[in-house]
N, C-alpha and C positions, 0 to 999 in steps of 0.2 A: 561860490566858495564859502565854506563855513567860517564865521568869524572866530578869531583866536580867543584865548582866555586871558583876562587881565585880573590878577588876584592880589589882594593886599597880603603882605607877609609880616607876621608878628612873632617875636621871640616867645617861646613857650615858658621860659624860666628867666629869672632876673639876671643870672649870669648867662647871657645869650651869646649867640654867634656874632663875632665882630665883622663889620662890613656887610651885614645883612641888608639887602635892598628893601625899600619900603613897599615895593610892588614887583610883580613878576609877570612878564608877557610870555605866554606859551601857546603852542598850536592848539587847535580845537580838540584834537584827539590825544592830547598829552596825558600820560599816565603818572602815577605817583612817583615812579622811578625817574621819569623825565624831570619832574620838579626837583627831586633830590639832586640830580646831576646839574641842573641849572643853578641851584642854590650853592652847591659845592664849588662850582666854577666862580660864582660871584664873591664868595667868602674865602676863596683860596683854601678850601678844605681838601686835603689830598685824597681822602676816601669818601666818595659820595654816600657809602653805606652808613657812615656816621650820622647822616642827616635824618632826623625823625620828622615825619609829616603828621600833624595831629588835626583831628576834627575840631573846628572852632566852637562847637556847641558842647559835645560830650567831653572834650579835652583828651580823648583816647586816640592812640596812634592808629593810623590807617595802615594796616599790616600788609595788605596785598599790593605788592609793588607794581603789578600789572593792571591794577584797577584804574579805570578812566576817571580823571578828576571831574569831568562834566557829569558823571553819574553819582557823585557824592553830594547828596541833597543839601546838607548843611553848608558845605563848601560853596556851592553855587548860590545858595540863598543869601549868604552873608558876603560872598565874594572874597573869602579870606581863608588862609591856612596858617596854622601855628607851626613853628619850627623849633627844633631843639637839637643840640649836639649830643648824641647818645654815647659818645666816648669810643674807645678802641673796640673794634668789632672782630668776630670770628664767624666763619660761614656756618650756617645751620648744619650742613652736611658734616663738617669737621667735628662739631660738638656731638652730633649723634654717633659718629664713629667712635669718638672717645668714650662716650657713655657706655656703649655696649662692649667695649674692649676690656673693661675691668673683669667681668665674669670669665672672659676667655683667658685671662691671666691667672686668676685665683684658683679656678677649678683644676687645671692641670698642675699648678704649683702644689696645692694641698694633696692631690693624688700622688704626685711624685715624691713628696717629702713625708707622707703619712707615717712611714716606719721610723722616722726620727722625731716627728712632732708629738704624736700621741703617747708613745711610751714615756716620754719626758713629762707630759702633762698629767697622765692618768693617776699617779700616786697622790697628787694634790686634790683630785676631784673624785676619787674612787667611792667615797661615801655618798656622792650626789648623783652618780650615774650607774646604769646597769653594768654588770660584769660582761666583758667581751665573750662571745661564744664561738667565734671563728678562730682558727689557728693564726698566730701572729703574722701579720703582713698580708693576709688573704682578704680579698674583697668579696662581698656578697654579690649575687646576681643583680639585686636591686640597686646596689651602689654603682655597678657597671652600667646598668640601664639609665640611672639618674644622670650619670656623667654624659652619656650619649645624648639624652634628651636636652640637657641644658646646653651642650655645645651646639647641637643642631639648631636650637632656638636662636642663640646669639649669633651664630654664623649667618643664619637666615636674615636676622635683623641688619647685620653689617652689609650683606649683599643688597638688600632692599634699599638701604640708605645710599649706597653708591650708584646702583643701577636703576632703581624704580622710583623712589620718592621725588616729588617736585615740591619745592618750598615756595610759599607765597612771599616770603621775605628772603633776601640774600643772606643776611647776617643777623647775629644777636650780640649783645654786649659781651665782650671777651670774658668778663668775670663770671658769667653764667656757666661756663664750662665746669667750674669747680662745684657749684651748687647742683647742677644737673647730674654730674658724674658721681657725686657722693652717694646718691640713692642707689644706683646700680652697683657701683664698686663695693659699697659696704654691705648692703642687704642681700643682693643676689650673688655677689662675689665673695667677699671675705666671710661673712657670717654663714651664708649658705654652704660654701665649700668646707669651712671649718667643722660644721656640724655633720654634713652628709657623709663624709669619708672617715669619720671617727669610728673606731671598732665597737663603740658602745652607742652609736646613733640608732634611731628607729630603722633607718635604711639598712643597717648592718644586721639587725635582729629579725627582720621580716621573714627571711628565707630559712629560719631554723625549723627543726622537726616539729616544734610546737605551733608553728604557723597554721592558722585555721583555713578551711576552704573559702571562707568569706574574705579573708585577707588576700588570697590569690585572685579571687574574683574582682576585688577592688583594684588590684594592680592591672588586670586586663582592661577594666573599664577606664582606668586612668590612661593607659596607652592609647586606647581608642579615642578618648577625648582630646588627648594631646595631638594626635594625627589630624583629627577633624579640625581642631582649632588652628593649627599651623597652616594647613592647606587653605582653609577658608579665609584666614587672616591675610595670607598672601594674595588671594584672589581679589579681596576688597582693596588692598593697597594698589594692586596693578590697575584695577578699574578706576580708582580715584586719580591715578597718575595719567590716565588717558581720557579723562572726562572732558577736558578742554583740548581741542585740537590745536596744532601749531598755528599761531597767529590770533587765536581767539582770546578775548579778554573778559567777556561776560561770564559771570558765575552761573553754574547750572545746578538744578536739583538732582542729587544722586538717587538712583533707584536700583533695584535688583537684589542681590544676595544680602539678606538681613536688613536692608533699609526699610522694609515694610514693618519691621518689628521695633527697631531702635534708631536713634539718630546716628550713632557711630558703631556700626557692626564690627569694624576693625577692633575696637576696644572689647566688644562682646566676645569675639573669637580669641582675642589675646587672653582674656580671663578664663575662657574655657580651656585653652591650652595649659595654663598654669594650674588650674584645678586638676587637670590630668597629671601634671608633674607631682602635685601634692598627694594625690591618691596613691601614686606609685611610691613616693619617698616617705610619706607621713612626716614631712619636715616642718617643724615649728618656725624655723627661720624663713623658709620660703612662703609659709602661710602669712607671716608678718609682712613680707615683701609685697605680696600681691594684695593684701588688705590695704596697705598704704597706697600702693599703685592704683587700686580701684577708686580710692578717694580722689586722687588727682585726675584720673580719667573721667570720673563723674563730673567734676567741675569743668573740665575742658569740654565734655559732651554737652553740658547745659549751655555753655558759651556758644557752641556751634548751633544748638537748637534755637537759641534766641536770635542768632544772626540770620538763620534761615527764615524764621518767622518775620523778622523785620524786613528783610530784603525781598522776599517773595510773596508775602501777604497771603491772600486766599489761594494762591496757586500751590502753596506748600501744605501738605497734610501734617498737622501738628502731631508730635510724638509725646506720649506721657512718660515713656521710659527712654533714657538716652544711651545706656550701655547694657542693661540687663532687663529683659521684658518682665514687667510687673514688680521689679525690685528697685532698680536704680535708674 
């Protein structure tokens, strides 16, 4: 029978957990989550998800709750884990659902109230924007298409969050829901909707008689990119959710669709889909949204690339680009 684990337990911060034991005895196959549960029990913490387990060398949190402690080299070398109370928690799934819900509110809202909002606003900005070319209250084909594309995208994201995604951590600090939601609710939701459905927006003017054949071609290319991006993004998400079989804890090197090109092809296809939306709508707001989003995806992608290189060594084929081949 394999010997159990005996680990020194140290508070990560000065204001540490009260009642924290000096050491912890765990089974040989104990996971990070097992350690959280044991420490929560010892310190009488009601929610074990509040317990953060940190690498004693890098001082970084060990995020994968299913990771075996015996496979964490610094933990085993020093025989120690660092612990911190992370505060009130919310599930990752709930936070993701809340993030993507904002655009699903704002786009129908602005579409439904457009005949009240824009006539009231237009007199104050008429010298700054083009004159409306469509009859009052009428939507252009592009605006209708944009609404459908955006709703499809965020409904898909919600369904993936509920039924497809698997999260390495159960929860995140509750305050993060405001930080994370702000980006989607404001940029993709409020600003995007306020611009796209305006009678003087680029999306309203594209379908006029003055529209060029090039403009129509760009819209068709945009629709094609959107469809390809959404389908491939889902395929990557589904593949990643099934990469580890039930009961498996060891991380695996992903391969297949897009993984030979970049570290995170799900981000690549996400960007492709949004480029499609932008080609259709010509929206400055959504261009800003995906530009900022690409920066965050790039940082997350490099974090993932570094983790793969560190964990798998020579078994892993290093990527030069993490989200866009030859660019990022």
